[in-house]
C-alpha positions in Angstrom: -17.2 8.2 -11.3 -14.5 10.3 -10.6 -11.6 9.6 -13.6 -9.4 8.9 -10.3 -12.4 6.3 -9.1 -12.1 4.7 -12.4 -8.0 4.5 -12.2 -8.1 3.1 -9.2 -10.9 0.1 -10.1 -9.3 -0.5 -13.1 -5.6 -1.4 -11.3 -7.2 -3.2 -8.4 -8.9 -5.2 -10.7 -5.4 -6.1 -12.7 -3.7 -7.2 -9.7 -6.5 -8.9 -7.8 -6.1 -12.1 -9.6 -7.7 -13.9 -6.6 -5.2 -16.7 -6.7 -5.3 -19.6 -4.8 -3.9 -19.6 -1.3 -2.8 -15.7 -1.5 -3.9 -13.4 0.9 -4.7 -9.6 -0.3 -5.0 -6.6 1.1 -5.6 -2.8 0.7 -3.6 -0.2 2.0 -4.7 3.7 1.9 -0.9 6.2 2.6 -2.0 9.4 3.6 1.2 11.0 2.9 2.0 14.1 3.9 5.6 14.8 2.5 4.0 14.3 -0.7 1.0 15.8 -0.6 -1.2 13.1 -1.7 -2.6 9.8 -1.1 -1.7 6.5 -1.8 -3.7 3.6 -2.5 -1.7 0.4 -2.3 -2.5 -3.6 -2.6 -0.1 -5.8 -0.9 -0.7 -9.4 -1.5 1.7 -12.4 -0.5 0.9 -16.8 -0.8 -0.2 -18.4 2.5 2.9 -19.5 4.9 5.6 -17.3 3.1 7.5 -13.9 4.0 7.8 -12.1 0.3 5.3 -9.2 0.0 4.6 -8.2 -3.2 3.6 -4.2 -3.1 1.2 -2.7 -5.9 0.8 0.8 -7.0 -3.0 1.6 -7.6 -3.5 4.9 -7.4 -1.7 8.2 -5.7 -4.0 11.5 -6.0 -3.4 14.8 -4.8 -4.6 15.7 -0.8 -7.2 16.5 -1.3 -10.0 15.2 1.1 -13.5 15.7 -1.0 -12.3 13.9 -3.8 -10.5 11.2 -1.3 -13.4 10.6 0.1 -15.5 10.0 -3.1 -12.8 8.1 -4.0 -12.9 5.8 -1.1 -16.7 5.6 -1.5 -16.5 4.5 -4.7 -14.0 2.0 -4.0 -15.8 0.4 -0.7 -18.9 0.3 -3.3 -16.9 -2.1 -5.7 -15.2 -4.2 -3.3 -15.9 -5.5 0.6 -11.9 -6.0 1.1 -10.3 -5.1 4.2 -8.5 -2.0 4.1 -5.7 -0.3 6.2 -4.9 3.5 6.6 -1.5 4.9 7.2 -0.6 8.0 7.9 2.7 9.8 7.6 2.6 12.1 10.5 2.2 8.8 12.4 4.9 6.6 11.5 5.5 3.3 13.8 9.6 2.6 14.4 10.3 -1.2 14.2 11.3 -1.3 17.9 15.0 -1.7 16.2 17.0 -0.5 13.2 17.0 -2.5 10.5 20.4 -2.9 9.1 19.5 -7.0 7.2 16.8 -7.7 5.4 16.7 -10.9 3.5 13.3 -11.0 2.5 12.6 -7.6 1.6 15.9 -7.9 -0.8 18.5 -6.5 1.1 20.6 -9.4 1.6 23.7 -7.0 2.5 24.0 -5.3 5.9 23.3 -1.3 6.2 25.1 -0.6 9.0 27.1 2.6 7.8 30.2 2.8 9.3 31.9 5.7 11.2 35.2 7.4 9.7 
């Protein structure tokens, strides 16, 4: 098993606490801006809007190594995995200027002049 796989699985086990009424899912981001793959675990309590995102692993953009790490992760868990690619970013529909849920309690509207 690769060192990256061991680190990913160790971090996965650290943050996957199996808490009552919590939902977890994995997210893998193909980040072309930093030329790397990022592995994250998202968690939230049922009925609440606040989400927690834990960084599990960041690894160099090597497709062969990535496939091995992904295979090791899938052998370790059957959790749902969401894949994202920075070449295909999705706009939320409108600009977000105030987001009290994620810690931005003040307006982010920029004043001209």
